[in-house]
C-alpha positions, 0 to 999 in steps of 0.5 A: 500500500502506497502512502500519499504525501499527506499521510507521510506528513501526518505520520512524521508528526505523530512519530516526531518526538518534538512535535508529538507532545503538542499533538497529544495536547491538542487531541486532549483538548478536543477530547480525542486523546483516548481515540488516538491511543486506541487507533495507535494500538490497532495500527501496531497490532496490524503491523504485528500481524503482518510481520507474523504472516511474513515469517 
């Protein structure tokens, strides 16, 4: 699956240790912090599943 430039940009923000705290603060103010963490856990689980299938 190829990512668009926008998807790559958003991922760079999520994984940037200098930008992540501001992102989390914004999500918390919007009431979306827990949803973000749930989605992040889902992505990690999907990545683990793909890794297991490749082995």
